[in-house]
N, C-alpha and C positions, 0 to 999 in steps of 0.2 A: 503496500501498499504504498503512496506518497505522501509525503509529510505536507499535506495540506489542510487546513481549520474548513470544516464545511461548513461554516454559519458566514466567517467575515473571509472567506478566500489565500486567507494568506500565505505565501509560499516560504519556503528559508529562503534567503539575502547569502550572494558571494562576495566576501570583501578582501582587505589585505590583512596580516600580521606585518604591522612595522617597528622591524627593530630600532632599537637604539643610533644604530649606524643607517639607519635609513632604509634597509631593506626590506624589499618587501616579499611577503610569501602570500600566496591562495588559502583563505578559510571561508569557514561558511557557517552565517550566523541562524541555528536551528531556532522552531520555534516553540514554545512550552506547548505541547498535546498533549493534553489528556482526551482517555475512550471514558468517556458518563452517560448514566443511562440517566434519562428524563422520560418524567410521566405527562405523557399528551391526555390531553381531558379530552380533546375533539374524538379520537379514536380512541380512548376507555384502554390503552398499550403504554408499555415501554419502549424509548424509541432510544435508539443505542448511536452517541455520536460522538467523532472525532473533534473535539473542537480545543482551543487558544483557551486561556485565563481568558481575556479579552473577550471572546465566543460566549463563555459562561457572564458572563458583566449583563452584553446586549440579550440572551436567551432571559435573564433573573428582570431589568427593565425593561421589554418591550413582550414579555411573553413569551413559552415554547411554539406555541401555534401562528402567532403570524410572524415569529423571527423564522421559522422554518418554510414559510406561503412566500419570505422575501428571496430566501435563501436560492430558490427551487426557480423563485421567475430570475434570479443573475445566474442559475447555474451552475452554481455552486453543490447542489447537493440534490441527491436525486433518489428520492426513498419509494420501496414496492407498495 
């Protein structure tokens, strides 16, 4: 599975390690991804998502069902 948040669509970024001598080597900035179950009131079941901590805060703020609809509209998550 790819390291992508299913709510925000964020991916890992690529940057540089910069040494004191200004020597640059490639590195990755990974996401803080968590696999978490959320209860969906509309479907009366648990939905398992791979989300970042920011995605969890968005779900807490807007609600799971409205957040999933917005993420499906943007193409980030596809539920059966």
